[in-house]
SEKOL-547979 format. One record per atom (N, C-alpha, C): residue number from 1; residue in one letter; atom name; x, y negated, z negated. Coordinates in nm, 3 decimals. Last residue first. Layout:
# residues N
+-----+---+----+---------+---------+---------+
|   k | r |  a |      c1 |      c2 |      c3 |
+-----+---+----+---------+---------+---------+
| NUM | a | CA |       X |       Y |       Z |
...
+-----+---+----+---------+---------+---------+
***
This chain:
# residues 111
+-----+---+----+---------+---------+---------+
|   k | r |  a |      c1 |      c2 |      c3 |
+-----+---+----+---------+---------+---------+
| 111 | f |  N |  10.772 |   1.794 |   5.494 |
| 111 | f | CA |  10.880 |   1.703 |   5.459 |
| 111 | f |  C |  11.010 |   1.775 |   5.474 |
| 110 | n |  N |  10.582 |   1.986 |   5.523 |
| 110 | n | CA |  10.636 |   1.928 |   5.646 |
| 110 | n |  C |  10.752 |   1.832 |   5.620 |
| 109 | q |  N |  10.514 |   2.039 |   5.258 |
| 109 | q | CA |  10.575 |   2.144 |   5.339 |
| 109 | q |  C |  10.639 |   2.088 |   5.465 |
| 108 | i |  N |  10.399 |   1.793 |   5.182 |
| 108 | i | CA |  10.518 |   1.843 |   5.114 |
| 108 | i |  C |  10.589 |   1.947 |   5.199 |
| 107 | v |  N |  10.177 |   1.786 |   5.360 |
| 107 | v | CA |  10.278 |   1.679 |   5.359 |
| 107 | v |  C |  10.408 |   1.729 |   5.297 |
| 106 | q |  N |  10.034 |   2.017 |   5.286 |
| 106 | q | CA |  10.084 |   2.000 |   5.422 |
| 106 | q |  C |  10.197 |   1.898 |   5.427 |
| 105 | k |  N |   9.972 |   1.956 |   5.020 |
| 105 | k | CA |  10.058 |   2.071 |   5.050 |
| 105 | k |  C |  10.117 |   2.062 |   5.190 |
| 104 | m |  N |   9.798 |   1.744 |   5.068 |
| 104 | m | CA |   9.924 |   1.719 |   4.996 |
| 104 | m |  C |  10.021 |   1.834 |   5.022 |
| 103 | r |  N |   9.588 |   1.880 |   5.186 |
| 103 | r | CA |   9.663 |   1.781 |   5.266 |
| 103 | r |  C |   9.798 |   1.751 |   5.200 |
| 102 | n |  N |   9.506 |   2.031 |   4.964 |
| 102 | n | CA |   9.556 |   2.098 |   5.084 |
| 102 | n |  C |   9.634 |   2.003 |   5.174 |
| 101 | n |  N |   9.422 |   1.830 |   4.785 |
| 101 | n | CA |   9.533 |   1.917 |   4.750 |
| 101 | n |  C |   9.592 |   1.986 |   4.873 |
| 100 | d |  N |   9.327 |   1.521 |   4.808 |
| 100 | d | CA |   9.311 |   1.641 |   4.889 |
| 100 | d |  C |   9.434 |   1.730 |   4.870 |
|  99 | g |  N |   9.259 |   1.387 |   4.480 |
|  99 | g | CA |   9.293 |   1.377 |   4.621 |
|  99 | g |  C |   9.269 |   1.509 |   4.691 |
|  98 | a |  N |   9.364 |   1.277 |   4.169 |
|  98 | a | CA |   9.250 |   1.309 |   4.254 |
|  98 | a |  C |   9.290 |   1.290 |   4.398 |
|  97 | v |  N |   9.590 |   1.432 |   3.937 |
|  97 | v | CA |   9.556 |   1.327 |   4.032 |
|  97 | v |  C |   9.434 |   1.372 |   4.111 |
|  96 | v |  N |   9.722 |   1.494 |   3.621 |
|  96 | v | CA |   9.620 |   1.531 |   3.718 |
|  96 | v |  C |   9.591 |   1.410 |   3.807 |
|  95 | v |  N |  10.010 |   1.607 |   3.468 |
|  95 | v | CA |   9.940 |   1.490 |   3.522 |
|  95 | v |  C |   9.845 |   1.537 |   3.633 |
|  94 | g |  N |  10.159 |   1.822 |   3.384 |
|  94 | g | CA |  10.022 |   1.813 |   3.337 |
|  94 | g |  C |   9.944 |   1.694 |   3.391 |
|  93 | e |  N |  10.453 |   1.645 |   3.427 |
|  93 | e | CA |  10.396 |   1.773 |   3.383 |
|  93 | e |  C |  10.255 |   1.751 |   3.328 |
|  92 | l |  N |  10.578 |   1.411 |   3.476 |
|  92 | l | CA |  10.460 |   1.440 |   3.557 |
|  92 | l |  C |  10.392 |   1.571 |   3.519 |
|  91 | q |  N |  10.804 |   1.408 |   3.330 |
|  91 | q | CA |  10.692 |   1.328 |   3.279 |
|  91 | q |  C |  10.563 |   1.351 |   3.358 |
|  90 | s |  N |  10.992 |   1.541 |   3.476 |
|  90 | s | CA |  10.919 |   1.618 |   3.374 |
|  90 | s |  C |  10.802 |   1.539 |   3.315 |
|  89 | d |  N |  11.027 |   1.502 |   3.817 |
|  89 | d | CA |  11.023 |   1.429 |   3.690 |
|  89 | d |  C |  10.936 |   1.505 |   3.590 |
|  88 | l |  N |  11.205 |   1.751 |   3.988 |
|  88 | l | CA |  11.079 |   1.681 |   3.967 |
|  88 | l |  C |  11.079 |   1.620 |   3.828 |
|  87 | v |  N |  11.423 |   1.848 |   4.222 |
|  87 | v | CA |  11.418 |   1.792 |   4.087 |
|  87 | v |  C |  11.291 |   1.709 |   4.076 |
|  86 | c |  N |  11.493 |   2.131 |   4.398 |
|  86 | c | CA |  11.402 |   2.017 |   4.392 |
|  86 | c |  C |  11.396 |   1.972 |   4.246 |
|  85 | e |  N |  11.673 |   2.328 |   4.622 |
|  85 | e | CA |  11.665 |   2.265 |   4.490 |
|  85 | e |  C |  11.572 |   2.146 |   4.500 |
|  84 | l |  N |  11.757 |   2.611 |   4.786 |
|  84 | l | CA |  11.653 |   2.510 |   4.777 |
|  84 | l |  C |  11.649 |   2.457 |   4.635 |
|  83 | k |  N |  12.022 |   2.718 |   4.977 |
|  83 | k | CA |  11.973 |   2.701 |   4.841 |
|  83 | k |  C |  11.873 |   2.586 |   4.841 |
|  82 | l |  N |  12.040 |   2.964 |   5.236 |
|  82 | l | CA |  12.038 |   2.826 |   5.190 |
|  82 | l |  C |  11.985 |   2.822 |   5.047 |
|  81 | q |  N |  12.024 |   3.194 |   5.390 |
|  81 | q | CA |  12.136 |   3.176 |   5.298 |
|  81 | q |  C |  12.152 |   3.029 |   5.259 |
|  80 | k |  N |  11.792 |   3.240 |   5.514 |
|  80 | k | CA |  11.889 |   3.161 |   5.590 |
|  80 | k |  C |  12.015 |   3.130 |   5.507 |
|  79 | s |  N |  11.651 |   3.370 |   5.319 |
|  79 | s | CA |  11.682 |   3.445 |   5.441 |
|  79 | s |  C |  11.784 |   3.372 |   5.528 |
|  78 | i |  N |  11.616 |   3.161 |   5.137 |
|  78 | i | CA |  11.704 |   3.272 |   5.102 |
|  78 | i |  C |  11.745 |   3.349 |   5.227 |
|  77 | f |  N |  11.425 |   3.007 |   5.273 |
|  77 | f | CA |  11.559 |   2.952 |   5.247 |
|  77 | f |  C |  11.658 |   3.063 |   5.216 |
|  76 | h |  N |  11.210 |   3.184 |   5.270 |
|  76 | h | CA |  11.261 |   3.132 |   5.397 |
|  76 | h |  C |  11.403 |   3.079 |   5.379 |
|  75 | c |  N |  11.164 |   3.217 |   5.000 |
|  75 | c | CA |  11.214 |   3.330 |   5.078 |
|  75 | c |  C |  11.270 |   3.286 |   5.212 |
|  74 | q |  N |  11.070 |   2.949 |   4.934 |
|  74 | q | CA |  11.189 |   3.008 |   4.874 |
|  74 | q |  C |  11.246 |   3.123 |   4.957 |
|  73 | m |  N |  10.828 |   2.850 |   5.017 |
|  73 | m | CA |  10.945 |   2.824 |   5.101 |
|  73 | m |  C |  11.070 |   2.899 |   5.055 |
|  72 | l |  N |  10.652 |   2.918 |   4.815 |
|  72 | l | CA |  10.625 |   2.965 |   4.950 |
|  72 | l |  C |  10.749 |   2.953 |   5.039 |
|  71 | r |  N |  10.765 |   2.778 |   4.603 |
|  71 | r | CA |  10.763 |   2.925 |   4.599 |
|  71 | r |  C |  10.739 |   2.982 |   4.738 |
|  70 | l |  N |  10.713 |   2.517 |   4.690 |
|  70 | l | CA |  10.851 |   2.562 |   4.674 |
|  70 | l |  C |  10.860 |   2.714 |   4.670 |
|  69 | i |  N |  10.433 |   2.516 |   4.678 |
|  69 | i | CA |  10.500 |   2.502 |   4.807 |
|  69 | i |  C |  10.644 |   2.550 |   4.798 |
|  68 | q |  N |  10.397 |   2.540 |   4.400 |
|  68 | q | CA |  10.339 |   2.639 |   4.492 |
|  68 | q |  C |  10.410 |   2.635 |   4.627 |
|  67 | r |  N |  10.522 |   2.307 |   4.306 |
|  67 | r | CA |  10.578 |   2.439 |   4.272 |
|  67 | r |  C |  10.524 |   2.548 |   4.366 |
|  66 | h |  N |  10.349 |   2.109 |   4.403 |
|  66 | h | CA |  10.489 |   2.114 |   4.445 |
|  66 | h |  C |  10.547 |   2.253 |   4.421 |
|  65 | t |  N |  10.120 |   2.178 |   4.255 |
|  65 | t | CA |  10.116 |   2.182 |   4.400 |
|  65 | t |  C |  10.258 |   2.189 |   4.456 |
|  64 | e |  N |  10.214 |   2.123 |   3.999 |
|  64 | e | CA |  10.179 |   2.261 |   4.034 |
|  64 | e |  C |  10.171 |   2.278 |   4.185 |
|  63 | l |  N |  10.243 |   1.845 |   4.014 |
|  63 | l | CA |  10.361 |   1.930 |   3.999 |
|  63 | l |  C |  10.331 |   2.076 |   4.034 |
|  62 | l |  N |   9.970 |   1.762 |   4.039 |
|  62 | l | CA |  10.067 |   1.735 |   4.144 |
|  62 | l |  C |  10.189 |   1.826 |   4.133 |
|  61 | q |  N |   9.677 |   1.922 |   3.982 |
|  61 | q | CA |   9.805 |   1.890 |   3.919 |
|  61 | q |  C |   9.912 |   1.880 |   4.027 |
|  60 | f |  N |   9.368 |   1.765 |   4.087 |
|  60 | f | CA |   9.466 |   1.874 |   4.090 |
|  60 | f |  C |   9.595 |   1.826 |   4.025 |
|  59 | p |  N |   9.032 |   1.677 |   4.167 |
|  59 | p | CA |   9.145 |   1.669 |   4.074 |
|  59 | p |  C |   9.237 |   1.791 |   4.087 |
|  58 | v |  N |   8.952 |   1.584 |   4.500 |
|  58 | v | CA |   8.936 |   1.681 |   4.393 |
|  58 | v |  C |   9.054 |   1.667 |   4.297 |
|  57 | s |  N |   8.838 |   1.482 |   4.769 |
|  57 | s | CA |   8.886 |   1.411 |   4.652 |
|  57 | s |  C |   8.856 |   1.497 |   4.531 |
|  56 | a |  N |   8.920 |   1.556 |   5.108 |
|  56 | a | CA |   8.857 |   1.593 |   4.981 |
|  56 | a |  C |   8.914 |   1.504 |   4.871 |
|  55 | f |  N |   8.868 |   1.358 |   5.393 |
|  55 | f | CA |   8.961 |   1.414 |   5.296 |
|  55 | f |  C |   8.882 |   1.447 |   5.170 |
|  54 | t |  N |   8.729 |   1.395 |   5.724 |
|  54 | t | CA |   8.726 |   1.351 |   5.585 |
|  54 | t |  C |   8.834 |   1.420 |   5.502 |
|  53 | f |  N |   8.636 |   1.282 |   6.037 |
|  53 | f | CA |   8.737 |   1.360 |   5.965 |
|  53 | f |  C |   8.744 |   1.308 |   5.822 |
|  52 | t |  N |   8.477 |   1.142 |   6.204 |
|  52 | t | CA |   8.414 |   1.198 |   6.084 |
|  52 | t |  C |   8.509 |   1.288 |   6.006 |
|  51 | g |  N |   8.552 |   1.046 |   6.449 |
|  51 | g | CA |   8.581 |   0.965 |   6.331 |
|  51 | g |  C |   8.519 |   1.017 |   6.204 |
|  50 | s |  N |   8.532 |   1.193 |   6.675 |
|  50 | s | CA |   8.412 |   1.120 |   6.635 |
|  50 | s |  C |   8.435 |   1.032 |   6.512 |
|  49 | q |  N |   8.781 |   1.314 |   6.693 |
|  49 | q | CA |   8.740 |   1.221 |   6.796 |
|  49 | q |  C |   8.621 |   1.136 |   6.754 |
|  48 | l |  N |   8.777 |   1.480 |   6.466 |
|  48 | l | CA |   8.879 |   1.377 |   6.480 |
|  48 | l |  C |   8.835 |   1.271 |   6.579 |
|  47 | r |  N |   8.559 |   1.644 |   6.525 |
|  47 | r | CA |   8.557 |   1.562 |   6.402 |
|  47 | r |  C |   8.659 |   1.450 |   6.412 |
|  46 | q |  N |   8.650 |   1.769 |   6.757 |
|  46 | q | CA |   8.534 |   1.681 |   6.762 |
|  46 | q |  C |   8.528 |   1.590 |   6.640 |
|  45 | v |  N |   8.848 |   1.945 |   6.686 |
|  45 | v | CA |   8.888 |   1.817 |   6.747 |
|  45 | v |  C |   8.771 |   1.719 |   6.749 |
|  44 | n |  N |   8.904 |   2.178 |   6.517 |
|  44 | n | CA |   8.784 |   2.095 |   6.508 |
|  44 | n |  C |   8.814 |   1.954 |   6.559 |
|  43 | l |  N |   9.150 |   2.292 |   6.526 |
|  43 | l | CA |   9.050 |   2.338 |   6.621 |
|  43 | l |  C |   8.924 |   2.252 |   6.622 |
|  42 | v |  N |   9.272 |   2.166 |   6.309 |
|  42 | v | CA |   9.322 |   2.142 |   6.444 |
|  42 | v |  C |   9.217 |   2.180 |   6.548 |
|  41 | d |  N |   9.126 |   2.271 |   6.093 |
|  41 | d | CA |   9.128 |   2.128 |   6.120 |
|  41 | d |  C |   9.170 |   2.098 |   6.263 |
|  40 | n |  N |   9.184 |   2.544 |   6.116 |
|  40 | n | CA |   9.045 |   2.499 |   6.122 |
|  40 | n |  C |   9.037 |   2.350 |   6.152 |
|  39 | l |  N |   9.461 |   2.535 |   6.075 |
|  39 | l | CA |   9.407 |   2.577 |   6.203 |
|  39 | l |  C |   9.263 |   2.531 |   6.219 |
|  38 | v |  N |   9.473 |   2.464 |   5.803 |
|  38 | v | CA |   9.529 |   2.375 |   5.905 |
|  38 | v |  C |   9.468 |   2.407 |   6.042 |
|  37 | f |  N |   9.349 |   2.692 |   5.689 |
|  37 | f | CA |   9.296 |   2.558 |   5.663 |
|  37 | f |  C |   9.343 |   2.461 |   5.771 |
|  36 | t |  N |   9.524 |   2.890 |   5.773 |
|  36 | t | CA |   9.384 |   2.894 |   5.817 |
|  36 | t |  C |   9.320 |   2.758 |   5.800 |
|  35 | a |  N |   9.750 |   2.817 |   5.631 |
|  35 | a | CA |   9.754 |   2.814 |   5.777 |
|  35 | a |  C |   9.612 |   2.815 |   5.835 |
|  34 | m |  N |   9.657 |   2.866 |   5.371 |
|  34 | m | CA |   9.694 |   2.730 |   5.410 |
|  34 | m |  C |   9.697 |   2.717 |   5.563 |
|  33 | e |  N |   9.621 |   3.142 |   5.381 |
|  33 | e | CA |   9.507 |   3.055 |   5.350 |
|  33 | e |  C |   9.536 |   2.913 |   5.396 |
|  32 | t |  N |   9.885 |   3.216 |   5.429 |
|  32 | t | CA |   9.782 |   3.247 |   5.528 |
|  32 | t |  C |   9.659 |   3.160 |   5.507 |
|  31 | a |  N |  10.002 |   3.137 |   5.192 |
|  31 | a | CA |  10.045 |   3.073 |   5.316 |
|  31 | a |  C |   9.942 |   3.097 |   5.427 |
|  30 | k |  N |   9.874 |   3.313 |   5.015 |
|  30 | k | CA |   9.857 |   3.168 |   5.000 |
|  30 | k |  C |   9.894 |   3.095 |   5.129 |
|  29 | v |  N |   9.967 |   3.562 |   5.114 |
|  29 | v | CA |   9.823 |   3.533 |   5.109 |
|  29 | v |  C |   9.800 |   3.382 |   5.101 |
|  28 | i |  N |  10.242 |   3.530 |   5.076 |
|  28 | i | CA |  10.190 |   3.553 |   5.210 |
|  28 | i |  C |  10.040 |   3.520 |   5.215 |
|  27 | n |  N |  10.251 |   3.507 |   4.797 |
|  27 | n | CA |  10.292 |   3.394 |   4.882 |
|  27 | n |  C |  10.240 |   3.409 |   5.024 |
|  26 | s |  N |  10.171 |   3.765 |   4.725 |
|  26 | s | CA |  10.091 |   3.650 |   4.684 |
|  26 | s |  C |  10.123 |   3.528 |   4.770 |
|  25 | m |  N |  10.386 |   3.907 |   4.831 |
|  25 | m | CA |  10.251 |   3.931 |   4.882 |
|  25 | m |  C |  10.158 |   3.814 |   4.846 |
|  24 | m |  N |  10.594 |   3.804 |   4.670 |
|  24 | m | CA |  10.597 |   3.790 |   4.815 |
|  24 | m |  C |  10.458 |   3.808 |   4.875 |
|  23 | e |  N |  10.510 |   3.888 |   4.417 |
|  23 | e | CA |  10.522 |   3.745 |   4.445 |
|  23 | e |  C |  10.522 |   3.720 |   4.596 |
|  22 | m |  N |  10.525 |   4.166 |   4.451 |
|  22 | m | CA |  10.396 |   4.104 |   4.418 |
|  22 | m |  C |  10.399 |   3.955 |   4.449 |
|  21 | l |  N |  10.801 |   4.193 |   4.498 |
|  21 | l | CA |  10.704 |   4.236 |   4.598 |
|  21 | l |  C |  10.569 |   4.169 |   4.575 |
|  20 | l |  N |  10.902 |   4.104 |   4.255 |
|  20 | l | CA |  10.936 |   4.032 |   4.377 |
|  20 | l |  C |  10.835 |   4.066 |   4.487 |
|  19 | n |  N |  10.797 |   4.301 |   4.084 |
|  19 | n | CA |  10.761 |   4.160 |   4.064 |
|  19 | n |  C |  10.788 |   4.078 |   4.190 |
|  18 | r |  N |  10.919 |   4.540 |   4.190 |
|  18 | r | CA |  10.774 |   4.521 |   4.190 |
|  18 | r |  C |  10.734 |   4.374 |   4.175 |
|  17 | e |  N |  11.192 |   4.513 |   4.410 |
|  17 | e | CA |  11.145 |   4.510 |   4.273 |
|  17 | e |  C |  10.996 |   4.475 |   4.274 |
|  16 | l |  N |  11.223 |   4.717 |   4.696 |
|  16 | l | CA |  11.194 |   4.586 |   4.639 |
|  16 | l |  C |  11.145 |   4.600 |   4.496 |
|  15 | f |  N |  11.242 |   4.969 |   4.789 |
|  15 | f | CA |  11.366 |   4.906 |   4.749 |
|  15 | f |  C |  11.344 |   4.768 |   4.687 |
|  14 | e |  N |  10.993 |   5.048 |   4.874 |
|  14 | e | CA |  11.043 |   5.110 |   4.751 |
|  14 | e |  C |  11.174 |   5.048 |   4.702 |
|  13 | l |  N |  10.957 |   4.916 |   5.118 |
|  13 | l | CA |  10.895 |   4.860 |   4.998 |
|  13 | l |  C |  10.948 |   4.922 |   4.869 |
|  12 | p |  N |  11.228 |   4.858 |   5.330 |
|  12 | p | CA |  11.137 |   4.959 |   5.273 |
|  12 | p |  C |  11.087 |   4.912 |   5.136 |
|  11 | v |  N |  11.225 |   4.565 |   5.514 |
|  11 | v | CA |  11.282 |   4.630 |   5.396 |
|  11 | v |  C |  11.184 |   4.735 |   5.346 |
|  10 | l |  N |  11.065 |   4.466 |   5.725 |
|  10 | l | CA |  11.192 |   4.531 |   5.751 |
|  10 | l |  C |  11.247 |   4.612 |   5.634 |
|   9 | a |  N |  10.828 |   4.349 |   5.632 |
|   9 | a | CA |  10.821 |   4.443 |   5.743 |
|   9 | a |  C |  10.949 |   4.524 |   5.757 |
|   8 | a |  N |  10.910 |   4.179 |   5.430 |
|   8 | a | CA |  10.811 |   4.283 |   5.398 |
|   8 | a |  C |  10.805 |   4.389 |   5.507 |
|   7 | i |  N |  11.073 |   4.013 |   5.582 |
|   7 | i | CA |  11.132 |   4.095 |   5.476 |
|   7 | i |  C |  11.038 |   4.210 |   5.442 |
|   6 | a |  N |  10.876 |   3.898 |   5.747 |
|   6 | a | CA |  10.987 |   3.973 |   5.806 |
|   6 | a |  C |  11.050 |   4.065 |   5.702 |
|   5 | v |  N |  10.719 |   3.769 |   5.556 |
|   5 | v | CA |  10.658 |   3.873 |   5.639 |
|   5 | v |  C |  10.767 |   3.960 |   5.699 |
|   4 | e |  N |  10.909 |   3.589 |   5.460 |
|   4 | e | CA |  10.852 |   3.688 |   5.370 |
|   4 | e |  C |  10.787 |   3.802 |   5.448 |
|   3 | a |  N |  10.958 |   3.435 |   5.689 |
|   3 | a | CA |  11.067 |   3.510 |   5.626 |
|   3 | a |  C |  11.012 |   3.619 |   5.536 |
|   2 | a |  N |  10.711 |   3.316 |   5.735 |
|   2 | a | CA |  10.765 |   3.410 |   5.833 |
|   2 | a |  C |  10.875 |   3.495 |   5.773 |
|   1 | m |  N |  10.676 |   3.141 |   5.526 |
|   1 | m | CA |  10.599 |   3.261 |   5.527 |
|   1 | m |  C |  10.659 |   3.362 |   5.623 |
+-----+---+----+---------+---------+---------+
***
């Protein structure tokens, strides 16, 4: 997210293609939501200490979660002149799993 914010701050917006600009803004919003989710968990130390920390169990598409994280990380890699490649098994397309989608995003992003 930092790379996208930096690009958005440094590059005059009229030089960015509209689709790229819209994707960057969408990624910034999603990353902010994710950061807020993590921050809320970190700040709620009482739940951790009391043993009441819980995980959601909601159906979500695993591949879509991967794709969302890859899109969020793409500008960061581009700014460092790195290429991000991820090969995901096509058999997982449309597969729905039950779990905590936000925790899964944290795990993938921290990997």
